[in-house]
C-alpha positions in Angstrom: -1.3 4.7 -23.8 0.5 5.9 -20.7 4.2 6.3 -19.7 5.6 3.6 -17.4 5.5 4.6 -13.8 9.2 4.2 -13.2 9.9 6.9 -15.8 6.9 9.2 -15.4 7.1 12.8 -14.1 4.8 14.0 -11.3 2.5 15.9 -13.7 2.0 12.7 -15.7 1.6 10.4 -12.7 -1.0 12.6 -10.8 -3.1 13.0 -14.0 -3.6 9.2 -14.2 -6.9 7.6 -13.3 -7.2 4.2 -11.8 -7.0 2.2 -15.0 -4.1 4.3 -16.4 -2.1 3.9 -13.1 -2.6 0.1 -13.4 -1.3 0.1 -17.0 1.6 2.3 -16.0 2.6 -0.1 -13.2 2.2 -3.1 -15.6 4.4 -1.4 -18.1 7.1 -1.0 -15.5 7.6 -4.8 -15.5 8.0 -5.6 -11.9 9.9 -2.6 -10.9 7.4 -0.6 -8.8 8.0 0.1 -5.1 5.3 0.9 -2.5 6.3 2.4 0.9 3.7 2.1 3.7 4.1 4.6 6.5 2.2 5.6 9.6 0.8 9.1 9.4 0.3 9.8 13.1 3.9 9.4 14.2 5.6 12.6 15.4 7.2 14.3 12.3 10.9 14.8 11.9 12.0 18.3 11.2 8.5 19.2 10.0 8.4 16.6 7.3 5.8 13.9 6.7 6.8 10.3 6.6 5.6 10.2 3.0 8.1 12.9 1.9 11.0 10.9 3.4 9.9 7.6 1.8 9.5 9.3 -1.6 13.0 10.8 -1.2 14.5 7.3 -1.0 12.8 6.0 -4.1 9.2 4.9 -3.4 6.9 5.1 -6.5 3.7 4.8 -4.5 2.9 5.9 -0.9 0.5 3.9 1.2 -0.8 5.7 4.4 -1.5 3.6 7.4 -3.4 4.5 10.6 -5.2 7.4 8.8 -8.8 8.0 9.9 -10.4 9.3 6.7 -13.3 10.8 8.7 -10.9 12.6 10.9 -7.8 13.1 8.7 -4.6 13.9 10.5 -1.2 13.7 8.8 1.6 14.9 11.1 4.0 17.3 9.4 1.6 18.1 6.5 0.9 21.6 7.8 3.1 24.0 9.7 2.9 23.7 13.5 1.3 20.2 13.3 4.2 18.0 14.2 2.6 16.2 17.1 -0.9 14.8 17.9 -1.2 17.6 20.5 -0.8 20.3 17.9 -2.4 18.6 14.9 -6.0 19.0 13.8 -8.2 17.2 11.3 -8.6 19.0 8.0 -12.1 18.5 6.6 -11.8 20.8 3.6 -10.9 17.9 1.3 -7.5 19.4 0.4 -5.1 17.4 2.7 -4.4 14.5 0.3 -4.1 16.9 -2.7 -1.5 18.8 -0.7 0.4 15.6 0.1 0.4 14.5 -3.5 1.9 17.8 -4.5 4.6 17.6 -1.8 5.7 14.1 -2.7 4.8 13.9 -6.4 3.6 10.4 -6.0 0.2 8.6 -6.1 -1.2 8.3 -2.5 -3.2 5.4 -1.2 -4.8 4.5 2.2 -5.4 1.3 4.1 -9.0 0.7 4.9 -9.7 -2.4 7.0 -12.6 -4.8 6.2 -13.2 -5.7 9.9 -15.3 -8.8 10.4 -17.1 -8.7 13.9 -17.7 -12.4 13.7 -14.1 -13.4 12.9 -12.6 -16.4 14.8 -9.7 -14.7 16.5 -6.3 -16.1 17.5 -5.4 -13.1 19.6 -7.0 -10.2 21.4 -8.9 -8.0 18.9 -7.6 -4.5 18.4 -10.4 -1.9 18.1 -9.9 0.8 15.5 -11.9 3.9 14.7 -14.7 3.9 12.2 -12.7 6.1 9.8 -10.0 3.3 9.5 -12.5 0.6 8.7 -13.7 -0.2 5.2 -17.4 0.7 4.6 -19.5 2.5 2.1 -19.0 5.7 4.2 -15.2 5.6 4.3 -14.8 4.4 0.7 -16.9 7.3 -0.4 -14.8 9.7 1.7 -11.6 8.2 0.2 -13.0 9.1 -3.2 -13.8 12.7 -2.1 -10.4 13.2 -0.6 -8.8 12.2 -3.9 -6.8 9.1 -3.1 -5.2 7.4 -6.1 -5.6 4.0 -4.7 -7.0 2.1 -1.7 -5.7 -1.0 0.0 -8.3 -3.3 1.6 -6.2 -5.2 4.1 -5.7 -5.6 7.9 -3.3 -4.5 10.6 -2.4 -7.1 13.3 -5.3 -8.1 15.5 -8.0 -6.1 13.8 -10.1 -9.1 12.7 -10.1 -8.7 8.9 -11.2 -11.7 7.0 -11.0 -12.6 3.3 -14.8 -12.8 3.0 -15.1 -9.2 4.3 -12.3 -8.1 1.9 -14.2 -9.5 -1.0 -17.5 -7.9 0.1 -15.8 -4.5 0.4 -14.2 -4.7 -3.0 -17.7 -4.8 -4.5 -18.6 -1.6 -2.5 -15.4 0.1 -3.6 -16.1 -0.7 -7.3 -19.3 1.4 -7.0 -18.0 4.5 -5.3 -14.2 4.6 -5.8 -12.5 5.5 -9.1 -8.9 4.8 -8.3 -6.9 1.6 -8.1 -8.3 -1.1 -5.8 -5.7 -3.3 -4.0 -6.9 -6.2 -1.8 -5.6 -9.0 0.3 -3.7 -9.9 3.5 -0.1 -9.2 4.5 -0.5 -11.6 7.5 -3.3 -13.1 9.4 -4.6 -9.9 11.0 -5.3 -12.1 14.1 -7.8 -14.3 12.3 -7.9 -18.1 12.3 -8.0 -18.6 8.5 -5.4 -19.1 5.8 -3.7 -15.9 4.9 -3.8 -16.6 1.2 -5.4 -19.2 -1.0 -6.5 -19.6 -4.6 -10.1 -19.6 -3.5 -9.7 -16.2 -1.7 -7.8 -14.8 -4.7 -10.6 -15.9 -7.1 -13.2 -14.2 -4.8 -11.2 -10.9 -4.9 -10.9 -11.2 -8.7 -14.6 -11.9 -9.1 -15.4 -8.9 -6.9 -13.3 -6.6 -9.2 -9.9 -6.1 -7.5 -7.3 -4.5 -9.7 -4.3 -5.7 -7.7 -4.1 -8.8 -5.5 -2.1 -8.3 -2.3 -0.1 -11.2 -1.0 2.6 -11.7 1.6 6.1 -11.8 0.1 7.6 -15.3 0.1 9.8 -15.3 3.1 7.5 -13.3 5.4 4.8 -15.7 6.6 5.1 -19.4 7.5 4.5 -22.1 4.8 3.9 -19.7 1.8 6.4 -21.0 -0.7 7.4 -20.0 -4.2 5.1 -22.4 -6.0 2.0 -21.4 -4.1 2.6 -17.7 -4.8 3.4 -18.4 -8.4 0.0 -20.1 -8.8 -1.7 -17.0 -7.4 0.3 -14.7 -9.7 -0.6 -16.7 -12.7 -4.3 -16.8 -11.7 -4.3 -13.0 -11.3 -2.5 -12.3 -14.5 -4.7 -14.6 -16.5 -7.7 -12.5 -15.4 -6.1 -9.1 -16.0 -5.1 -8.2 -12.4 -1.7 -7.3 -11.0 -0.1 -8.7 -7.9 1.6 -6.8 -5.0 3.9 -8.7 -2.6 4.3 -7.2 0.8 6.8 -7.2 3.6 4.5 -6.4 6.5 5.8 -8.7 9.3 8.4 -6.4 10.9 11.0 -7.9 8.6 11.1 -4.6 6.8 13.7 -3.9 9.5 15.7 -7.0 8.9 18.4 -5.3 7.0 19.3 -4.6 3.4 20.6 -8.1 2.7 17.3 -9.7 3.6 15.3 -7.1 1.6 17.4 -7.7 -1.5 17.0 -11.4 -1.3 13.3 -11.2 -0.9 13.0 -8.6 -3.6 14.7 -10.7 -6.2 13.0 -13.9 -5.2 9.5 -12.4 -5.5 10.4 -10.7 -8.8 11.3 -14.1 -10.2 7.9 -15.4 -9.1 6.3 -12.6 -11.2 4.9 -9.9 -8.9 4.2 -6.5 -10.4 4.6 -4.3 -7.3 6.8 -4.8 -4.2 5.7 -3.2 -0.9 7.8 -2.5 2.2 5.9 -1.9 5.4 6.0 0.3 8.4 6.5 -2.0 11.4 10.3 -1.8 11.6 10.2 1.4 13.5 6.4 1.4 13.9 6.6 4.3 11.4 7.9 3.1 8.1 10.8 1.0 6.8 14.3 2.2 7.5 15.1 4.5 4.6 18.1 2.5 3.5 15.9 -0.5 3.1 13.5 1.3 0.7 16.6 2.1 -1.4 17.8 -1.5 -1.1 14.5 -2.8 -2.4 14.4 -0.2 -5.2 18.0 -0.9 -6.4 17.5 -4.7 -6.2 14.4 -4.8 -8.5 15.4 -2.1 -11.0 19.1 -1.3 -10.7 20.9 1.8 -9.6 20.0 3.8 -12.7 16.3 3.7 -12.1 16.6 3.8 -8.4 18.6 7.1 -8.5 16.5 8.7 -11.2 13.3 8.1 -9.1 15.0 9.8 -6.1 16.3 12.7 -8.2 13.3 13.4 -10.4 11.8 16.8 -9.6 8.3 16.9 -8.3 7.8 20.1 -10.3 8.1 18.3 -13.7 
C-alpha cells in the first residue's frame, strides 16, 4: 500500500515506482493536479518554471519542449538562465536535481510524430530528442523520469495510431507511469478522442488515458468523455483531463468551472497547460484548479509541505 499523493511527503513520493504512483493518484480520488511548463523559457530570478508551478500547488510536473538527447532546463543550474548561457547536461543528473528542487514527480512530453499524417495545417518540425522512439524512451528511463506523456504539441503531426505504437515500445523500456492521448488535434485530420482510440491505448498498456477537458475542444461533451472514463476505469487505467488549448489563461472562473465539471465526469487527474504565456499557466490558475478540486485545506498543505520531509 502507498500513501495518497495529495498527502504524501517528498521522500515518499520520489520513492514510488510507476505502479505505486498510479495507486497513489487513484487513492487521491480525483484531486491530483498536473502543471505542464516549457523548460526553455528564460528563467525568472534563477528559478525553473517547475519550481514556481510546484509552489502554487502542482502535484506532478510535466516538462514540455525538453530534448531528452540534449537536455536543457533553464534555471536548473547557476548561470544558465537563458539559452545563450545554458548547456546540455549529459551526466544523467539533471532530472534528479529537478526532482529534489521541487519535491514532485517529474514527467516529459515525447511526441509520436507520424510522417504520413493527413495534416490540417503546416507541420511543425521538432528535434529527434522531443519525438517518441525507442531511443528517446530509453533515454527517459536513464534520466529517471517518473512518468512520460505520449501526446502532441500543435502542428507536430501526432496521430492516435502512432501513440498506440509507442505505448508498446515504452512498456518494454520505461518503468514509470505511461500517460497517452491527445489534448487537441496536433494539426492532424482525425478525431481527437474516440472509444476506438482509447481501447487501442489500453490494449497497448497505457496506465493513464489523456483526454481534452470538456470545454476545451469543439464537440467533446460530458457524455462522450464519461464513456471514455468508464472504459478506462473498467480496464484498470486512470484518466487525465487536460487544458491545453490556451484556455489555461482564461481566468480563474473558467478554470474552476472546468475543474468541477470534469471531476463530476470522473477524471482522476486534472492538467493545466503551458500555452497561456507560452511558458506555463498563470500561477493563480494553478491554485484555482487546486482549490476547486480539493478545497483550500489540501491546496494550501500541498503548497506548504516541505520538500525536505
